[in-house]
N, C-alpha and C positions, 0 to 999 in steps of 0.2 A: 493556380494562374496557368498553368499549361494546359489545362482542361480547358477553362474559358476559352485560351486562346484559338484552341483544336476545334471548340465548338463556332467561333465567332469565322472562320477561317470556312470553316463546312458551310456554315450557311450562306455566306457570301458567295459562296460557288453554287451552290443551290437556287440561291436570286438570279445568278449570270445563267442557268442553263434556263430557267424560266423565263427569263427575258429572251436568250435568243429563239426560244421554241414560241413565243407570243410574234415575234419581228417574223421566224419565218412563216407562220400562218397569213398575216399579213403581208408578205414578200408572194405565196400563193395566189392570197385573192387578188392584189393586185394585177398578177402576170396574166390569168385566168380572165381577169375584166377587159385587158388588152389585147386575145388570143385575136378578135378579127381585125381590129385596127387599130395602126400604130398612130392613128394621126394627133396633132396637136391639140385637138377636141376631144378625141377619144383620151387623151393623157388626162387631160383636164377634171375629165367627168371622172376618173378612176381616182385620180387625188384628193377630188371630193367625196367623193364615196368613203375613202379608205384614208382615213388622217393620218399622217405622222409618216409619209412615204412618198417618194418623186422619184422622176425618172432624171441622172445626171450621165453628164460625160467621162466615160472611161477613163481616167488620169493615173498617173504614176505613182500615187502617194498612199496605195494600199500599203498595209503591214500585215499585220498577224490573222493567220485562218483560224474560222471558225466553223470546227465540224460537227457539231452538233448544231447549229442552226442549217448547213449544206446538208444531212441527214434528212432534217424536217423538208424540205423543200424539195429535197429528190423525189422525198413518199405521195408528196402532192401534185407532182406536174410530170411530164415526161420531156423530157430535154437531154440534147447531146453531154451537156458539159454543163455541171452548175458549181462556181466559185463564191464562197462568204469569204468577206476581210474586217479588219478591226480599221478606220479608215480616220485621221484628224478631224475635228469638227469642220473646219471650212470646206471638208468635203460636201459635207450635209447641205442643207436646203437650208433659205436665209429665214425659215421660220422659228429659226433658235432663238431671235431676235425676243417673238413672244413670251418668252419665260423670264427675260427680263421686268423689273418695276417700270414703271411708265416713267417715272422720273427719270432713269438711267437709260432708255431708249438710245440708242447710236448705234454707229457702225465698232465692232472691236473684233479685236482679234481676238484668236485660241486662249493664246495667254491671259489678256483681259478678262476672258469669260469667266476661263476657270479661276483667277484672282476673286473674282466678284464672287462667284460660287462659295469658294472657300468660306471666305467671309461671312455667307448668311449660314454657314456651317448645312450644307448639303452636297448629297453626292451628284456629281459633276454628269450631265448625261454621256450616253454612247451614239456614236455615227459608224455603222455598220452598212458596209458595199453588198448586196448579190449581183454577181455578174452570170446571166443565166443566156448558154446559146443555144440556136435552134436552127429555124431557117432564120431568124435574125439574131443580134446579139442586142441586149438591155443590159442594163446597169441602173440595181434601183439603190438608194439610198432611203435607212430606215433608220427612225429617231427613236431613240426612248428616252422618256420624261427622268429629268431629276426626281432623287425619289431618297427616302431615309432620311426625315430632318432631322436637326440635332441627334446625331445618330452617337449612343454613350460611348465611351470612350473601352479602348481594348480591357482597359483593368477596371473594375468597377469596384470601390472600396466597400461600399455596402455589401455588396454581395461578398465579397472578402470576411468581413465581418459576422455576417448572419453563418457564413461556413465555417466560420472558425470558431464561432459560439456554440453550433450544433457538433463540430467534430470533437470540442472539448468536453461537452457535457457529455457522447457516448463514451469518448475515451476514460470520463471520467467515472461513470459506469462500470465499465469493462474492468478498468483497474481493480473497483472495488468488490466486484465478481474472482477477479484472478485471484485477490489478493484474503480472503475471506481463506482459505486453507492455512496460508501462511499466518493468522493472526491467529488460528487454533492454536498452530504449530508453538509458536512462541507463546503463550497461553499454558499449554501443556509443558514446557520445558521448563518454566517458573514453579507450576505446580508439581513438578517432581519433587523436590526437594521436602514439599511440605507432605507428600500424599503418593509415596512410590507405587500403591495400590491402585492408583488411577487407571478409569477404563481407555483399552485402546483407540486411539484416535481412528477414526474414519479414513480412509485410503481415496481420499476424493480430492480433486481438482486438476490443476497440466501436469503431465508426465514427470516434472522435473521434482515438483511437489509431493507428489505420488512417490515418488522414490525415496524423498528426505521425511514422509512421515512414514514412508515403513520400516529406514533405517532407525528413526526413535523410537517405534513400536520394539524393536529388535529389541533396542538397547534398554529399552525399558524392562522389557523379560529378562535380558541376562542380569541387572543390577536385581531385581528382584530373587533372582536365583543364587545370585552371590549372597545377599542379604540374609536369606530364608537358610544356605546351608551354612552360613556363620551361626547364626542363631540356634541352630539347631546342635551345631559342635560344639557351643558351648553348652547347652543346656544338655548334651550328652553328658560333656566331662562334669558337669555341676552334678548329676544324678548319679555319673560314674564314682565321684569321689563321696557322695552324701555315706555310703556303706563306712568304705576305708573308715574314715572322717570319725562317724560314729563308734565306730571300734577305739579310732584313738582317741575319742572323748572318753571314753570307759575305763580304757585303761589309764589314762591319765588320772583319774578319779584315787588309783590303787597305788600312787605314790606317796611316799610317808612322809620324805622331807617336803616341809613348806615351801621351802625357797626354791627347790627343782622344780615345783610342781606349780608353782604361778609362774614361773620361765616360763614351762611347755604349756600352759594354758594361755599365757599372753600369744606366745605361738601359733599357737591354736585358733586362737580368736582373729590374728592376724591374716592366717589363711583363709578361714571361713568370710570374712567383711572380703579378701580378693575376689573372691571364688564370687561371692554374690552381687559385687560391682561390676566384675567383667561381664557376667551376665544381665545386669541391669543395661549396663551400654549396647549391649547386643538387641536387646530386646526394645531401648530408645529408640534405635537405627531404624526397626522393621516396625513396631504395631503399629495402627493405625486407629488409633483412639478414635472414637465419635464424639465430634464439637457437641457443647450443650448449651444452652443458655442460664446461666449460674448470675450469684449474685458474690461482685468480686472481694469484698468486704468481707460477707461471711467467709470466704474461701481463706483468705490468709489470716483472719482470726483464728483460724481453725486449726491451722498449719502453726499459730503460735504458742494456740494453748497445748498441742502435741508435742512443739521444744520444751514445753515448761513442764512438762510432765516427766520430759527425759531428764530434767534437770539443767538446760539451756538456757540464759537468762538470753531474752527477746521481750521486744515490745514492738507493737502497730499503732503508728500515727500518720494521720492525714487522710482518712478514707473519704470516697468521694462519691459512693454511694451510686455505683454505676454497676447494673446489668451487661455481661458482655458474653461471648460466644466463644469457650473455650474449651480442651479434654481437662476434664478435672483430674483425675491422677497423675497425668502426666503434670499439668501446673502445682500439683500439690508436692509432687516427688521434685521439682523445679527449686521451687523456694527453700523444701527442706533442705536439700543440699547447699545451698547460698548460703541458709542460716548457720546450720550444722558446721560448713566454713568459716564462720565469721567468730564464730563462738570458738572452734580450733586453733584460731590464729591471733583471734583478739580479746577473748573471752566475755563476748555477748554481741548483740545484732539488734538494728535496728530497723524496722519495715514501714516506707509510707510510700504513696499512689500521688500522682500528679497527671493532668494534661497538660501537652505539650502542644506544638505548634501542629503535626502529623502522626501525630502516635499518643499510646496511653502510655506511663512511665512506671514501673514498677520498682523500687528501688532498698537496696538491702545494704545497708553503709554499718561499717564497724569504726572500731575506735584506737585501731592494731597498729603495728609499726609501715602498713602499706606493704608495695611493692614495689621492687626497680622498673622506670620506667622499660628498660629494654624485653621485661619477662610478663609485661600484661598480657600480650598475647601467646609466648609460649607456655605458660601456666594454665592453659584452656586445654591443651595438649592432653590425650591420654598418658595415662603413666606420671605425669610430672609433678614432684612432692615439692612444698615448700617446708622450710623449717618452723618447729614448733617455736612460739616466742618465749615460751618457759625453758624448752627441754633441749632448744637450739639443735633440734635434730629432727629430719623429713618425718614427716606422720601422717598416717590418712593411706589410702590406696593409690591415689593420682588421678580417681577418677570423677567425683564429685563433678568438678567442674564441666567435665567433660559431657557427662552425663546432659546436665544443668545445659550447656549450650545446643546438644542437640534436639532435648526437649521444645527449647524456646523456637529454634530455626523450624521444627515440624509443625511448629503454630503459626506460622508464618513472619514470626517476631526478629528479635535480634540481641545479643546479649554481650554488654559491652563491661567494662572492668577500668578504672579511672582511681588514681591518689585523688582524695582530697585535700582540700589546700591547708586545713585544719586539722590533718593527721586523719590516717585511717584509709580505708580501700571501700569505696563504691560499687557496687555490682548493678546493671537497669539493665532490667528487660523491657526494652523498644517493641509494641504490642502496635501492630497499623490500626488507625480508627477504623476501618471497613470494621472491625470485631467488634467495636461500641455498638451497643442495642437503643439503649434511651437511659435517660436519668432514671434512677429508683422512685417509685412514688410513694 
């Protein structure tokens, strides 16, 4: 709006300058026509030759000077003095009446003429007077015609709407371009929990976004080093423990007391499982297993078969016949841990698969005593153990559910636990529908 106002003011000033220049040319031509004679006949001839200008009596109604018109006249003639003024309409010659419609021809004052012109939405004429002093002094009144019929208002709504639309489109495009690096950063942040080995982001975009991306890449590298150091540390501990544990196992075989020997072997087996599960937890957090297309029903059936071979009671119901993109070893280990947990605390497990609103659910249920509601989240933390339903003492290493949750989250899913209304615990693996490829044919 400010720009349009400035443009309108500049246009008006330019038009005013052009009108003064043209008026000055007419004054010069009229004055030169009267150089030889100022008789009434000569004046009539000059007025007929050059319309819109005539000689007037010099009065005291002259107001604002016109410097542009004055300079132009001085360039065209040689005179002692040239003065130019803006004057009221009544100073001008009576031909002003010719601008009025025939139905309105009448003697009218300046105020009435301006009112009538404004009703027609026309710019009123200007009345300018040029006073030239030389051997004689002559005052010439110059008429300028009414101009710009139906002049548009200072603020054009259509112009503003077009301008707002174009600026909006341009702003939307610029915002999309500027936000692209932020969208890549957001996507990488969500994918970081699934794949710590994700390639580093390109440091592009505005300076602030480049700094944020650079900080994100540094953070990712530090997390990778931290996890790798932890995995190497646990692997080294596991490797270093192999030799003394093997020697200990051999020496345990030499114990003759069967009761004492059984107790030592039980403790040795618990130690071995703890080392193995600890290493498994570290690997679950660091391994970047490739996802492949596989038959989900066949994978679950294979896990059930392995559990049954190990003496675990488990069955599979509710197959859907779906092919999905998953990391097979990670999912196999996750399901194995959940089934083993159900068998340990409830004596058996049942697995079924179902489609939900926005996810694929793999459910492992049991008929055990369940878990207190306040402990449902706590038991998935590392080294938290539940009491066995039979011995009433803590069992296992306390890492099975932690490893299962880590593996599910690395697959882009979520592991939740809830108590069933009919009794027992239900572990639900929720995988996003984006993991589903197509129904099995």
